[in-house]
Residue, then its C-alpha position, 0 to 999 in steps of 0.5 A: x827837331x829835337x824834342x826831349x821826353x821832358x819837353x812833352x810831359x811839360x806841355x801835357x802838363x801845361x794842357x792839363x792845368x789849363x783845362x782845370x782852371x777852365x773847369x774851375x772858372x766855370x764849375x757853375x752852371x751859368x749863361x755864357x754871354x758873347x763878352x765872356x766867350x771872347x775874353x776866353x777865346x783871346x786868352x786860348x788864342x794867345x796862348x796858341x800864338x804864343x808858344x808858336x812864337x817860342x818854337x819859331x824862337x827856338x827851333x828856328x823859322x822853318x818849324x815855326x812856320x810850319x807850326x802856325x800853318x798846322x794851326x791855322x789849318x786845325x783853327x779853321x777846321x774847327x769853326x765848322x765843327x763849332x756849327x755843327x755843335x750849334x745844329x746838336x744843340x738846337x736839335x736837343x733844345x739844350x738849356x744855354x747854362x748846361x752847354x758848357x759841361x758838355x763842350x768840356x768833356x768834349x774837348x777833353x775827350x778830342x784831345x785824348x782821340x786826336x793824341x791816338x790818331x796823330x800816334x797811329x798817323x805818324x806810325x804808319x807814315x814811319x813804316x809804310x811811306x806809300x800811306x801818304x799817296x792815300x793821305x792825299x787822295x783822301x783829301x782831295x776827294x774830302x774837299x771835293x765832296x765838301x764842295x757838293x755838300x756845303x748847303x747840306x747839314x747834320x740832321x741829328x735825328x738821322x744820326x745812326x749813332x743817336x739811333x743806336x744809342x737810344x736803343x741800347x742805352x736806358x735814357x731819360x726824358x729830362x735834363x737833370x742840371x749837369x748830370x750825365x746819368x740818374x737813377x730812378x727806381x733802382x735804374x741808371x739811366x742816361x739824361x739827353x745831356x749824355x746823347x748830346x755828348x755821344x753825338x758831340x764826340x762822334x762829330x769830333x771823330x769825323x772831323x779828326x779824320x780829315x784834319x789829321x791827314x792834313x796837318x800832316x801835309x805841312x809838318x813831319x814832326x809829331x810834337x808840332x802836328x800834337x801841340x798844334x792840335x791841341x792849342x786849336x782844340x782848347x779854344x774850341x768852346x770859347x769858340x762856339x760860344x762866340x760863333x754859335x748864333x753867327x752861323x747863318x753868316x758864314x755862308x762860304x767858309x766851308x767852300x773856303x775849307x774845302x779848297x784848304x783840304x784840296x790845296x794840301x792834298x796837292x801839297x802832299x802829292x807833290x811832296x812825295x816825289x815831285x816838289x815840295x811847296x815852300x812852307x811860307x807859301x803853303x801858310x800865305x795860300x792857307x791863310x788867304x782862302x780863309x781869308x777870302x771865304x770869311x769877308x765873302x761871307x760877311x759882306x754877302x750877309x752884311x746887315x744880319x744880327x746875331x740869332x740862334x739856330x731854331x729849335x723844335x717848336x715841342x722840344x724832344x726834352x726838358x728840364x726836370x722840375x725841383x721835386x723830379x730831382x729830389x727824387x732821385x736815388x744815389x748813383x751809387x750805393x743804396x737807394x735812400x728811404x723816400x719818406x720817414x712814413x714809409x719806413x716799417x713801424x717799429x715793434x711793441x717795447x720787451 
């Protein structure tokens, strides 16, 4: 697959422009409803599918199918990531109007980390072909572990990352709008929103460890691996606001994702020395597993309405009052005087 350097720059520039558009569209903190989330989800899916159509038309059906297989894997694994985010936001009782900023920065970080992981994975495969055995074994193990732990969920209170963050970083006990850092009494402190962002980024790194080997099982083309990841990740924020209240209904999704990981692990093992499973067959198997798991989940939970995850009876953090926000000092530079009356009195005229 011939992908000139200018094409890489063009795709990255397009991604940056779309992120900028999304940031401008959500520059003011507000609660994102289902209709808005559905509209943005349609936009991101249309972009991802449209890019796949371009790949199909320019480079042929085989590369087009590889892209769509990778895109489908990343998109489906992203749903599980969305559910983990919902648990994190519920634990911290993050106000809905502040969630988009965290997710925007989280997706931005995810794109950077995924790019690093993809480059590293491609370099390892190019220089150490035996690493494919490790990737395949890891995917099989991960799928088996997901089946065994399909009823278990993240407990932020037991997170070592959160514990280390609280020990090492001074932290405010109040949300101050969408700020990640504030300054009080001359001390720069993290807000709870920064702790949430750290957890979101950490979970995405964990998911990337699963998803990057999985997509390398369906395509060797680094350009397709990167673009499938990027277009799947770009729609994560909208997907969160669309599906966060439906976590309880996707009861079989984790089982489906586990089977997908195990399937691509088997495909990778066979691909090394035995047999190359055709991409159309692989794509059909992945689509079938995901469709069955989603349909079975919705049928098993039919009649259940949307509902948010329960938040703590006593939320660990609260929203700062206007007076508390007014007392904040500039994050950088000299602190302003609090009251004119506190200034030293002027001396007698000379």
